[in-house]
Wavefront OBJ file of the C-alpha trace (Angstrom):
o trace
v 0.000 0.000 0.000
v 1.296 3.441 -0.862
v 1.731 6.021 1.844
v -0.737 8.901 2.113
v 0.703 12.225 0.905
v 2.331 14.080 3.745
v 0.435 17.215 4.796
v 2.918 19.989 5.514
v 0.343 22.669 6.370
v -3.399 22.811 6.944
v -5.301 26.101 6.937
v -8.973 26.824 7.605
v -10.272 29.757 5.571
v -13.530 31.330 6.757
v -15.461 34.106 5.058
v -18.804 35.887 5.024
v -19.948 35.187 8.565
v -22.371 38.118 8.424
v -23.449 38.218 12.058
v -24.612 34.587 12.138
v -23.247 33.474 15.506
v -24.648 29.897 15.607
v -23.152 29.215 12.168
v -19.806 30.742 13.166
v -19.644 28.688 16.357
v -20.502 25.487 14.476
v -17.827 26.172 11.863
v -15.203 26.807 14.548
v -16.151 23.623 16.379
v -15.646 21.697 13.141
v -12.361 23.491 12.487
v -11.105 22.504 15.944
v -11.416 18.837 14.985
v -9.351 19.318 11.807
v -6.060 20.078 13.589
v -5.400 23.131 11.464
v -2.180 25.088 11.750
v -3.894 28.420 11.250
v -7.273 30.025 10.695
v -7.631 32.905 8.240
v -10.810 35.009 8.007
v -11.147 36.778 4.678
v -13.760 39.369 5.576
v -17.443 40.184 6.086
v -17.757 39.142 9.705
v -20.504 41.714 10.264
v -23.928 42.785 8.889
v -26.649 40.369 7.832
v -27.873 38.208 10.703
v -28.450 39.826 14.140
v -25.177 39.171 16.017
v -22.487 41.237 14.321
v -20.879 42.415 17.571
v -20.617 38.932 19.044
v -19.206 37.536 15.801
v -16.640 40.320 15.610
v -15.457 39.741 19.164
v -15.311 35.968 18.664
v -13.221 36.460 15.534
v -10.858 38.790 17.396
v -10.453 36.240 20.198
v -8.996 33.719 17.733
v -5.823 35.761 17.233
v -5.842 34.912 13.523
v -5.288 37.033 10.408
v -8.454 38.878 9.365
v -9.026 40.706 6.095
v -11.333 43.647 5.562
v -14.556 42.918 3.690
v -16.953 45.402 2.165
v -19.229 45.142 5.205
v -16.446 46.073 7.601
v -15.892 49.060 5.308
v -19.568 50.003 5.611
v -19.234 50.120 9.390
v -16.070 52.197 9.657
v -17.056 54.593 6.845
v -20.717 54.898 7.797
v -20.694 58.307 9.499
v -17.671 59.787 7.720
v -17.414 62.056 4.650
v -16.648 58.901 2.633
v -20.215 57.637 3.125
v -22.516 58.136 0.108
v -25.930 59.699 0.832
v -27.581 56.359 0.012
v -26.074 54.903 3.187
v -28.331 57.181 5.260
v -31.497 55.657 3.797
v -33.462 52.713 5.166
v -31.647 50.429 2.717
v -28.787 50.443 5.202
v -30.901 49.628 8.256
v -28.978 46.351 8.804
v -25.713 48.312 8.830
v -27.085 50.744 11.409
v -28.119 47.772 13.555
v -24.582 46.377 13.381
v -23.206 49.796 14.306
v -25.113 49.723 17.599
v -23.299 46.518 18.519
v -19.746 47.713 17.892
v -17.664 50.282 19.761
v -15.681 53.070 18.140
v -12.489 51.163 18.975
v -13.840 48.074 17.214
v -14.770 50.106 14.158
v -11.266 51.566 14.070
v -9.879 48.052 14.247
v -11.990 47.186 11.210
v -10.594 50.208 9.386
v -7.059 49.004 10.068
v -7.599 45.540 8.590
v -5.615 44.737 5.435
v -7.505 44.267 2.144
v -5.423 41.251 1.123
v -2.738 39.026 2.575
v 0.205 36.765 1.822
v 1.504 34.459 4.558
v 5.111 33.186 4.683
v 3.872 29.749 5.713
v 1.359 29.667 2.840
v 3.770 30.145 -0.039
v 2.054 30.465 -3.381
v -1.313 31.578 -1.957
v -2.845 35.052 -2.234
v -5.764 35.820 0.105
v -8.367 38.526 -0.587
v -11.961 39.237 0.328
v -13.103 39.746 -3.265
v -10.030 40.705 -5.324
v -6.780 42.653 -5.104
v -8.523 45.597 -6.755
v -11.729 45.890 -4.765
v -13.638 44.403 -1.828
v -16.751 44.186 -4.009
v -15.656 42.273 -7.140
v -17.617 39.222 -8.261
v -16.081 36.175 -9.914
v -18.328 33.496 -11.381
v -17.831 30.697 -13.901
v -18.433 33.001 -16.881
v -16.453 36.058 -15.742
v -14.171 36.898 -18.708
v -10.459 36.282 -18.204
v -9.771 39.912 -19.083
v -11.945 41.089 -16.176
v -10.197 38.748 -13.764
v -6.812 40.020 -14.948
v -7.904 43.546 -14.026
v -8.848 42.331 -10.540
v -5.410 40.814 -9.852
v -2.972 42.936 -11.905
v 0.179 42.264 -9.866
v -0.674 38.900 -8.325
v 1.675 36.093 -9.329
v 0.721 33.387 -6.822
v -0.706 30.224 -8.425
v -3.517 30.018 -5.840
v -5.969 32.826 -5.065
v -8.341 32.279 -2.130
v -11.279 34.626 -1.714
v -14.795 34.952 -0.301
v -17.488 37.540 -1.047
v -19.705 35.592 -3.460
v -21.178 33.151 -0.891
v -21.046 30.127 -3.206
v -18.132 27.689 -3.098
v -16.329 27.584 -6.419
v -13.053 26.698 -8.101
v -12.228 28.766 -11.178
v -9.190 28.043 -13.350
v -7.565 31.138 -14.809
v -4.365 31.320 -16.867
v -2.864 28.269 -15.203
v -3.903 29.434 -11.743
v -6.661 28.387 -9.393
v -9.116 30.885 -7.903
v -10.943 29.334 -4.955
v -14.064 30.942 -3.487
v -14.586 29.678 0.044
v -18.350 29.628 0.398
v -20.063 31.469 3.257
v -20.117 30.606 6.931
v -23.201 32.638 7.764
v -25.106 33.338 4.534
v -24.536 30.538 1.993
v -26.471 31.105 -1.226
v -26.325 27.663 -2.831
v -29.559 26.376 -1.334
v -27.760 24.404 1.382
v -28.313 25.998 4.809
v -25.021 25.000 6.403
v -21.929 26.808 7.661
v -19.432 26.574 4.816
v -15.687 27.128 4.846
v -12.491 25.938 3.150
v -9.678 23.634 4.195
v -6.455 24.340 2.370
v -3.740 21.670 2.666
v -0.183 21.824 1.401
v 1.061 18.463 0.203
v 4.355 17.663 -1.463
v 2.714 18.055 -4.849
v 1.020 21.369 -4.053
v -2.048 22.809 -2.344
v -5.274 20.807 -2.092
v -8.644 22.502 -1.524
v -11.539 20.915 0.347
v -14.812 22.782 0.730
v -16.529 22.016 4.029
v -20.264 22.065 4.840
v -21.240 21.958 8.525
v -24.753 21.586 9.924
v -25.821 24.218 12.441
v -28.993 25.295 14.226
v -30.577 27.446 11.529
v -33.732 27.878 13.605
v -31.657 29.405 16.410
v -30.410 32.088 14.042
v -33.912 32.659 12.690
v -35.196 33.172 16.240
v -32.491 35.756 16.895
v -34.058 38.062 14.303
v -37.124 38.482 16.543
v -35.540 37.963 19.966
v -33.054 40.776 19.495
v -35.466 43.279 17.938
v -33.392 43.296 14.743
v -36.235 42.295 12.437
v -38.103 45.493 13.336
v -35.161 47.848 13.837
v -33.258 46.700 10.737
v -36.020 47.784 8.396
v -37.230 46.094 5.209
v -33.830 44.660 4.276
v -33.664 42.702 7.536
v -36.611 40.658 6.232
v -34.594 39.720 3.159
v -31.597 38.738 5.265
v -33.924 36.545 7.325
v -35.064 34.746 4.199
v -31.450 34.317 3.043
v -30.624 32.629 6.345
v -33.711 30.406 6.246
v -33.451 29.356 2.584
v -29.727 29.747 1.818
v -30.900 31.438 -1.364
v -30.042 34.834 -2.799
v -32.628 37.497 -1.932
v -30.881 40.882 -1.672
v -29.435 41.032 -5.202
v -32.568 39.710 -6.975
v -34.689 42.092 -4.933
v -32.798 45.189 -6.042
v -32.910 44.066 -9.666
v -36.676 43.696 -9.380
v -36.993 46.983 -7.473
v -35.166 48.856 -10.238
v -37.615 47.441 -12.809
v -40.639 48.251 -10.682
v -39.493 51.817 -10.021
v -39.328 52.421 -13.756
v -43.044 51.570 -13.913
v -44.494 52.953 -10.676
v -43.568 54.610 -7.399
v -42.944 52.132 -4.569
v -41.427 52.644 -1.152
v -38.737 50.218 -0.110
v -41.132 48.557 2.344
v -43.795 48.163 -0.337
v -41.268 46.723 -2.753
v -39.968 44.192 -0.218
v -43.547 43.143 0.568
v -44.213 42.690 -3.136
v -40.991 40.753 -3.658
v -41.662 38.376 -0.764
v -45.182 37.698 -2.017
v -44.137 37.092 -5.640
v -40.839 35.257 -5.373
l 1 2 3 4 5 6 7 8 9 10 11 12 13 14 15 16 17 18 19 20 21 22 23 24 25 26 27 28 29 30 31 32 33 34 35 36 37 38 39 40 41 42 43 44 45 46 47 48 49 50 51 52 53 54 55 56 57 58 59 60 61 62 63 64 65 66 67 68 69 70 71 72 73 74 75 76 77 78 79 80 81 82 83 84 85 86 87 88 89 90 91 92 93 94 95 96 97 98 99 100 101 102 103 104 105 106 107 108 109 110 111 112 113 114 115 116 117 118 119 120 121 122 123 124 125 126 127 128 129 130 131 132 133 134 135 136 137 138 139 140 141 142 143 144 145 146 147 148 149 150 151 152 153 154 155 156 157 158 159 160 161 162 163 164 165 166 167 168 169 170 171 172 173 174 175 176 177 178 179 180 181 182 183 184 185 186 187 188 189 190 191 192 193 194 195 196 197 198 199 200 201 202 203 204 205 206 207 208 209 210 211 212 213 214 215 216 217 218 219 220 221 222 223 224 225 226 227 228 229 230 231 232 233 234 235 236 237 238 239 240 241 242 243 244 245 246 247 248 249 250 251 252 253 254 255 256 257 258 259 260 261 262 263 264 265 266 267 268 269 270 271 272 273 274 275 276 277 278 279 280
């Protein structure tokens, strides 16, 4: 019998926790059984489910590298001159809820997070929330190679590990591998589990293993009402609730529908969310 390949390094990569504490705790419990050498969190710990503050503090307690996601940016830019006027509308009710849970010192810590990362012990791997260019870039199976090249103009590592898009994926690009982790707290593939990535360095290179961990979804759903978030977070909190419950995309399809509806008639955000939830 041949020997199993020697594992020289095992990393757990977590992303897109989005205030879902039961999912985060379940993922970490699973990680603890994997004997990883290091955890890396590649952004979006906050905003979405009700427990952003608790998730942020749990992440900080791990003493691991953390990257800045677009939702951390929303929190530390929210009441600064960098904030667009749109951020003051009820669309950003979930962000305002997360703000109430975090101190000024915690927001400053978010501001100081790096946008991307290379680790000496993870040679050949480039970590980012979305891309090297932006914390809001999307990569899917059909994204043109030219667009991806613009997202990673100076990146030479053969492996790129990222989050942001909430669906686990491996994309080959110009002889390199782009790995999207999946989401701990808001997966959008129809599977309501806490999802993360194991990255193992073998003699022949890095091996990726997407992980899917059961957690108490109903406990997170109850938190929306127990905490007062469902009311205080405004119409968008209802869409986040459905994303948690169904593991299906709601926010992006809603705004596409809302843009169409606004071209035809005048609807408030609350009316549009009500319409969306009744139709889709």
